N, C-alpha and C positions, 0 to 999 in steps of 0.2 A: 503493499500503498505506500501511495505515495504522497506524499501533500508540498502548495504550494509555499515558500514563504514568502514573505514579502516586496524580494528581489528578484522574482520570479523564477529564481533557481528552487528545484526537486530537490526533498531533504526526506530522507527514509525514519516513518517512523518508528517507535523506540516500541522491541518486539522484542521477549523474550524468547530465544533461540532454543533448538531443541534439546541440546545439552542443559543447559540452564535450571529449561522449565524439567529435564530427567533427576537434573544435580537434588534439585528444591524435594523433587518425591523421594528421592530414595531416604536423604533427611530426615523430611515428615514420616516415614517409614521405617529409618535409625528408629525418631524418637517415641514413637507409637508404641513400637516393639518393645524399646527399655522402661514404658510405664506401661506395659501387658509385667513383662516382666517383674517389675517393681510389683506389681498384685504377691505375684505371687514367697508366699512366706517358704521363709528360708533352710527350711530343713527338708524341704523337698528340696533342691539342687543336693547333687550327690560327691563335691565336695566345696565350703565357702573359699578353698583357692585357685583348685579348679576353674580354668576361664572356658561356660560353655558358648560358647557361639548361637548366632542369632535365631540356628531350624533348629539347635535343643529348647532355646528359648523357642519358640512356639511351642514343638513337646509337648514339652513343663507344661506348657499355657491349658494345652488341651485335654495328658489328663486331671489337670486335676482341677477344669472345668468337670471331667465326669466328676472323677472324682466328692467336686463338690453335687452335682445333683442327685449322686447315690444318697448322699450324705440327709438328705433336705429331702429326696423320700421316705428315705427313713424315717426322719424324723416327724412327718404328716404322719403318716402308720402313726406309730408312737401314740402324737399328739391324741389321735381319731382317738388311739386306746384306750388312751385313758381319760380324754372323754367317756367312753362308752365306761372304763370302767367305775370313776363319778358318779354316773345314773343309774350306775349298779347298788354301788354304797356308801353311803354317808359317814362311813369309816376311817379313823387313820392310817389301814390297812389299804394300800393296795395295788394291782397289780401294774409295773409297768413294765416297757423293756428294756432291757441288759444293753450292754453293748452290740454284741452277738447278732441282738433282732426276740432273742426269746425272752418271751414272759419273766420278772422275775419275781413271786409269787411271796407276802408277807413283808414287806420294806418298808417301813416305820419314816413316816417323820418326823426331822427334819433330815434330809439328803444332800448330800456332797459328791459332786464328780468335780476330779480333775484334771486337765490332762491336757501332760506337757509336750509343748509343739515347739525343741528344741530353743528357738529366738521369744517364743513368746507363752501363754498361758491362755488357756480361757479352764471356769471356775462356772459352773452350776449348780446351784443351792436353790434345795426345795423347801419347802418348806411350808405348815399351813399358818389359813387365818388367826388362830387362837394363840399362836407358837413364834411369835416372830423377832425376828432380831433387825438393828436397822447394818440397812445400809451400808452405809459412811466407816464402822466397825471391818468391815467383812473388804473392802477398801485401803485402810485405814494398816488392820494384817502384810495388805499384798505388797504397797509399796513401804514393809519396814523391812520385810525384807526379800529389797532389791530386786523390788516391777514392779513400773509405772504402770496403769489402767490407763488404757485408750477409748474404750468404750466397758458401761454396763444398762442391760437394761431391765423392765421384769419382765412378768405380766400377769394376772390372777385370773385361772379360770377353777370354775368348779372349786372352794375353800385352798383351793392351794394358790401359797406368790411361788413364782419360777422366776428365779433372777441366773441372771448369767453377763460375768464378768468376762473380759479380754485386756490384755498386759499383757505386757511386752517387756523386755527383761530387762535396767536399766543398761549394765556395765555386761557385754555382751562374755566375757573371761571369763566372765565370775558367774555367771550363768545362778540362777533361784534351786534352791533343795527343796524340790516341793513338796518329798516329805514330808518336812519341820512345815509347811507350811498348809497339807491333807491336813494333817495334825492343830492344826493355828483354828482354820478355820472350822474344825469338827468340834474344840472343844465353843465358839463361839454357836454353832448354831445350838447345840445340846444344851447350852444357857439358860438359853431361852426357853 
């Protein structure tokens, strides 16, 4: 495309060439892949020192997405089973799903479940409405043990309160002793 300038001469319009467009596209794709890889928990990588190629990062992201979809389905099934069991029983003993997907009968509330995910920790606390604790106390325990809580949520369902805490290790080389965190959380919820 040519434009005429004031002097009557032809001047090329500034349009990026194919090389520039392709370079910008590659830079954009590389930043998107980096952003995607940063969302994958570090314990999913084979080794933190190992340099992972972009293709490996995409494969890991795909596998992680599949894993999370399966986990969501299991959690939905567990939720449905909890709703059914709570509709059928108003006692403190209900059947809930354990990690293998099988019903665990006779568990009394409160329940503490802790998952060590390498550089992060997931804590699930289930308590009854009549036997509850202060959420800030659980957050305080995690922070005292060297983890920083990045998200906390709760929901109420059928007379039970479900707390979910996600925390990251403050100093990765030191880590967090999850067994001590579990014992302290167990002590907290059993106190109430």
